[in-house]
N, C-alpha and C positions, 0 to 999 in steps of 0.2 A: 505494500503499497506506498510504501516512502514513490512516488511519481512524481511524475507534468502530468495531471489532464487533457490540464485545456490552455487555450494561452494568447492572452493578449497584446499588443505592442504598441500601445500610443503615441504614432506616430501623427499626427494633430497640428503640428508643429511644426513638418518635420515640407518641402517642397514633393512631390509630385513625385514616386519611387518610377523606374525606367521599367521597359521588360524586364529584364538580365532581375535585379535587383527583386520585380515582384517574383519572379519565376525559383532564384532562388528560396525566397522566403515563406512562399508556399512549400518548398520540398522539406527547408528546415522543422516547422511548422508540423507537414504531416509524418514525420521522420522522427522527431520526437516521440509526441501524442505514443505513436506506434509503438514504442521502445523505450525507456530512460528510464534514468538510476536518483534520484533526489531526496536525501534523507536532511531534516531539519535536524541536529547533535544537540543533547542537551546540552543548555547554558546556564547556570545563576542557579538553579535546583526551579527552576521552571517547567510547569510538566508540556511536553512537543504537542503542538494535535494533529492527528496522524489525518496523516495523505488520505485517496491522493490530491494533490492540491490544484488550483488555479489558479493560473502562474500574469503575473500583469508585471511589462519590461517595460521599461521608458529610459528618457533622457530626460532631466531637470538638474538644472538652474549644473548644468555640463561635470552631471553625476548619473552613475547606472543604477538605475534604481527594482529591483524585487522586489512585485506586493505579492505576496504567497495569503490563498486564504482557505479553506478548509475548500470541499464541494456542497456545504454547508453556507458558505456563506461567510466565516465566521477570521476573526485572522489569524491565521500561521504566522507572519514573518513576516516583515520589511525589512530591506539593506538598502546599503547607499553605499555605488564606490565606483572611487577616483575611478573617469575614464582616461587621465594623464599614463597608467598602465598600459592603454590601451592602443596609443596615438598612433606608431611606429611603424605597429604590426597590422593594426587596420591600416595601413595606409602603405603599403610593402603588400599586402593583399588582393587592397581594390585594382594594383597598376598590375600585377602579378593575371589580374581577373581579365582585370582587358586587355595585357598583349594575349588571352588566354583565349577569350571570342575573337580579337582580330585573328591570330592560327586559325585553328579552327574555318573561315572564308580558305586562307589564304594557304594555304602551307602544306603541310603535304604529314602523317601520320606523325613517321618517326619524333618531330619540333613539335607537334603538337601534344607528341607523354612525357617529352622535357621540359616545356614550360607547366603540362598536368604536377607534373614531380614534384614538380616546383612549390604550386600552387598550396598541393598539397603538403606542402613543408612548414608551410608559408599558415595555413589551415593552422598545424597540429601546435603550431609558434604560438600565437592563439587563445588556442585551448589551454595548454596550458602557463599561460596568464589565468588565463579564468578564475582555471581550479585551484591553482596558488590565493589568487584574492576572496576566494569566496572561502577561503582557510577559517573555520571555525561556528563558517556563521550556515553550511551547505555543503554536504558531500553529497561530489557526483561524479557519475564514471568518465573514460572517455569520452564514450561514444556520445554522452547527452553535452558533456563539455563543447564538441567537436560543433554540434547540434545549433546552441545556444549564444555561442561564438558570430556564427555564418551569422544567428538574431542580432546579436549584436551591429555587426559591421550593415546590417539595413539601416542597423537605426543612427549608429557613426555617421551614415551614408552622408545624410542631412542634418545631424544637426551642426 
């Protein structure tokens, strides 16, 4: 039951996403809902509300906000993370994604594969940063971190 069952991205104050961003978001949300691990650890002897959780992700005041509620609508947790540790990896990720999308149109498969391997490497770095930033707040596995990093990139794109 320690999982995310619903995700809402608060992108109200962001510019309209590109078709590629819309597609990345759809795939990440679908994959995340299908399979994820999200555990809220015990802190300060407080009772940890059991999941599954509804996750609201937003960027407010240059901070990444995780707003978690139980399926019954009760507040489970809320935490704010600085965007600073994500800036460079998100920038690198967008640059390599742009190269990848352009390569798919014109380059041979061997070169596309090389760019895709670099893209995956940067994506892994972003998910590692996310796991570090969530330490003590939430425990997530690598696949969950990768999918959440994609959603952070989607939000960061417009912020």
